[in-house]
Each structure stands twice: as structure tokens, then as C-alpha cells.
C-alpha positions in Angstrom: -10.6 14.6 -0.2 -8.4 11.5 -0.7 -7.5 12.2 -4.3 -7.0 16.0 -4.2 -6.3 16.6 -0.5 -9.1 19.2 -0.2 -10.4 19.9 3.3 -14.1 18.8 3.5 -15.0 22.2 4.9 -13.6 23.8 1.7 -15.9 21.9 -0.6 -19.1 23.4 -2.1 -22.1 23.7 0.2 -24.1 21.0 -1.7 -21.8 18.3 -0.5 -22.9 16.4 2.6 -22.1 17.7 6.1 -18.5 16.9 7.2 -19.7 15.2 10.4 -22.0 12.9 8.5 -19.2 11.9 6.1 -16.8 11.3 8.9 -19.4 8.9 10.6 -19.5 7.0 7.3 -15.7 6.9 7.1 -15.5 5.7 10.8 -18.1 3.0 10.3 -16.3 1.7 7.2 -12.9 1.9 9.0 -14.0 0.1 12.1 -15.8 -2.7 10.3 -13.2 -3.2 7.5 -15.9 -2.4 4.9 -13.3 -0.5 2.8 -11.1 -3.6 2.8 -14.1 -5.8 1.7 -14.9 -3.3 -1.1 -11.4 -3.3 -2.4 -11.2 -7.1 -2.1 -14.2 -7.3 -4.5 -12.5 -4.9 -6.9 -9.3 -6.9 -6.8 -11.3 -10.1 -7.5 -12.9 -8.6 -10.6 -9.6 -7.2 -11.9 -7.8 -10.6 -11.4 -10.6 -12.3 -13.3 -10.2 -9.8 -16.2 -6.5 -10.7 -16.3 -7.3 -14.4 -16.4 -6.1 -15.1 -12.8 -7.8 -17.0 -10.0 -9.6 -14.9 -7.3 -6.9 -15.7 -4.7 -3.2 -15.0 -5.4 -0.4 -17.5 -4.7 2.4 -15.0 -4.7 2.9 -11.5 -3.3 5.5 -8.7 -3.1 6.2 -6.8 0.1 7.9 -3.4 0.8 7.6 -0.2 2.8 7.4 3.5 2.2 8.3 6.3 4.7 6.3 9.5 4.5 6.5 12.7 6.5 3.9 13.2 9.2 1.8 16.3 9.8 1.5 18.1 13.1 -1.8 16.2 13.6 0.2 12.9 14.1 1.1 12.4 17.8 4.6 11.7 19.0 3.7 8.2 20.2 2.9 6.9 16.6 5.6 8.7 14.7 9.4 8.2 14.4 12.5 9.0 12.4 13.7 6.9 9.6 17.4 7.5 9.5 17.9 5.8 6.1 15.3 7.9 4.3 15.8 11.0 6.6 12.1 11.1 7.2 10.3 12.0 10.4 6.8 10.5 10.2 5.3 7.1 9.6 5.9 4.1 7.4 3.5 2.2 5.2 4.1 -1.5 4.9 2.2 -3.2 2.1 1.8 -6.5 0.3 0.5 -6.7 -3.3 -0.2 -9.4 -5.8 1.7 -9.8 -9.1 -0.7 -7.3 -10.7 0.2 -4.7 -8.1 -3.2 -4.9 -6.3 -3.2 -4.3 -2.6 -3.4 -7.3 -0.3 -2.4 -6.0 3.1 -1.6 -2.6 4.7 0.2 -1.9 8.0 1.2 1.5 9.2 3.9 2.1 11.9 6.2 4.8 13.1 8.9 5.4 10.5 11.6 4.4 13.0 10.3 0.7 13.0 12.6 -1.5 10.9 11.1 -3.4 8.0 12.4 -6.7 9.4 10.7 -6.2 12.7 7.2 -5.4 11.3 7.7 -8.0 8.5 6.6 -10.7 10.9 3.2 -9.0 11.5 2.9 -8.3 7.8 3.5 -11.9 6.8 1.2 -13.3 9.5 -1.6 -11.1 8.4 -1.0 -12.0 4.8 -1.1 -15.7 5.7 -4.4 -15.3 7.7 -6.2 -13.3 5.0 -4.9 -15.0 1.9 -4.5 -18.8 2.5 -3.2 -19.7 -1.0 -0.1 -17.4 -0.7 3.0 -19.6 -0.9 5.7 -17.3 -2.4 6.8 -13.8 -1.3 9.3 -11.5 -2.9 11.0 -8.7 -0.9 14.1 -6.5 -0.8 17.2 -6.8 1.3 15.6 -5.2 4.3 13.8 -8.4 5.1 16.8 -10.7 5.2 17.9 -12.6 8.3 15.7 -14.4 10.8 12.5 -13.4 9.0 13.3 -15.7 6.1 13.6 -18.8 8.4 10.5 -17.7 10.3 8.4 -17.4 7.1 9.5 -20.9 6.0 9.2 -22.8 9.3 6.3 -21.1 10.9 4.1 -19.7 8.1 5.1 -22.1 5.3 6.0 -19.2 3.1 8.9 -19.1 0.7 10.4 -15.6 1.3 12.7 -14.8 -1.6 15.0 -11.7 -1.4 15.6 -9.8 -4.6 18.8 -7.8 -4.1 20.3 -5.0 -6.1 23.7 -6.1 -7.5 26.7 -4.4 -5.8 28.3 -3.4 -9.1 25.1 -1.8 -10.4 24.9 2.0 -10.8 22.0 4.3 -11.4 18.3 3.3 -11.6 17.6 -0.4 -12.4 14.3 -2.2 -12.6 14.5 -5.2 -10.3 12.5 -8.3 -11.1 9.2 -8.5 -9.1 10.1 -5.5 -6.9 9.1 -3.1 -9.6 5.5 -4.2 -9.1 5.2 -3.0 -5.5 7.1 0.2 -6.4 4.4 0.8 -9.0 1.7 0.3 -6.3 3.4 2.9 -4.1 3.4 5.3 -7.0 -0.4 4.8 -7.4 -0.9 5.5 -3.7 1.3 8.6 -3.5 -0.7 10.2 -6.3 -3.5 10.6 -3.8 -2.6 13.9 -2.2 -4.0 12.8 1.2 -1.2 10.2 1.2 1.6 12.6 0.2 2.2 12.9 3.9 0.4 11.3 6.9 -2.3 13.5 8.4 -4.2 10.9 10.4 -4.3 11.0 14.2 -5.0 7.2 14.4 -3.0 4.4 12.9 -6.2 2.6 11.7 -7.4 5.8 10.0 -4.0 6.0 8.1 -4.5 2.4 7.0 -8.1 3.0 5.9 -6.9 6.0 3.8 -4.5 3.8 2.0 -7.3 1.4 1.1 -9.5 4.3 -0.1 -6.6 5.7 -2.2 -6.0 2.2 -3.7 -9.6 1.9 -4.7 -9.3 5.0 -7.0 -7.0 3.4 -9.6 -8.7 0.1 -9.2 -12.1 1.4 -10.2 -10.6 3.3 -13.1 -8.9 0.2 -14.2 -12.2 -1.7 -14.1 -13.8 1.0 -16.2 -11.1 0.2 -18.9 -11.9 -3.5 -18.6 -8.7 -4.2 -16.7 -6.4 -2.4 -19.1 -3.5 -0.3 -17.6 -3.8 3.5 -17.8 -2.8 4.9 -21.2 0.6 6.6 -21.3 0.5 10.4 -21.5 2.1 11.6 -24.7 3.8 15.0 -24.4 2.7 17.4 -27.1 5.4 18.0 -29.7 7.1 21.3 -29.8 5.7 23.7 -32.4 
């Protein structure tokens, strides 16, 4: 369902009953079991890359997605910059692009405003984090707050004013890659979840798909697809 966006009722009859599966999903969501599972996958992948279990640096960013009619008006909004009516996913990843924190808000919420909650949660769950990279949306008072209150060095990586076209920015490309992994899960192509915590849980489930595949390749990145040559 997460990977292909198929309705559970449309699956073959030999799959478990939809209500039983939803009870499983709800129990894992409410007890943060999916976050624990992904945390174990992340630890294994970091070990395969020769890194310590807990990261010391992270990258944060957000992604606005359209919301389905199942999303209530109280938890959705309009992102004028992206011209998107829906929700916004705010994530923090380590230097390998592995998920550390997920927060979902209405798309109308500014990155700088929710950045405080994102950084506080990151500091609570990952005590060794000391350095954060972010884009220009997180400038201003948040930089001083991160330094004085959370003891985090928030470094803003900006795009040069005289740059045209697509440019790979240092560090920021990592979190952009993480968003591309998430959006490949069709369930996340738009937000269908009635509850915010369900939307966050779906992001963790979606992130676990490339993580398990990466483990199966002993930590190696996915092979590049080669287009067949013209006959």
C-alpha cells in the first residue's frame, strides 16, 4: 500500500483483512514502533558505512505536497511559494540521508516557525547532534535560538544570487535525495491521512523501504539504471 498506493480492499483475497492490518498500523503508530524499527535499520546502515551509531551532524528541510479530500481543513493550508494546498513534511536526516526526525504540518506553516520544534525534537532524540545544515528559509532568530538554547550550530547554505539553473548545493543535496526516496512511495505522492500522526508514520514506513533494500546490498547505493541503447 505504501509503495504502490494500492487500496487494501483492492488486494487479492489471500492478504490479511484490512481491519486487522489497520490495527497493526495503529499500534505501531501510537507506540512509535515504526520509528524504533527504522532506528535499528539506520544503525546497521551507519555501521556498514563505517560511522558511529549516533550522528553528530544533520540536514533539515521541508517538502509541500497536495492533500487529498480525506485531509480535514484544520490540518491543511496553502503554501504560496510552492502554490500547493495541502501539508508540509519537515524532516531531518544524517549525512547519509537517513531519516532522523519527521514532523507534518499544514503547508501554510513557515519553515522558520516549525524549525524550533524540529530542532528541539532532534536534540531530544539524538543527543550527539552538534551541527545542522539548512537552507535560507531557516535564517533569522532560529539561528540564535539553536545556538543559545539548544547548543546547535545551525549553518545556512544559500544559493548564490548570480547562479542560474539547477545547482547541487553542498550538504543540501543530501536531504533533497531523501525527499526523492520518500516521494517514490506512491502513498506519499500526496497526503491522504486524516491524522497528522498517521501522515508521519507513513513517512517512516516509506523510508524503511529503501533502507531495507540498501541493507540487502550491504549498504551500497542503488545501481544506476542504464537506458537501453537505440537499435
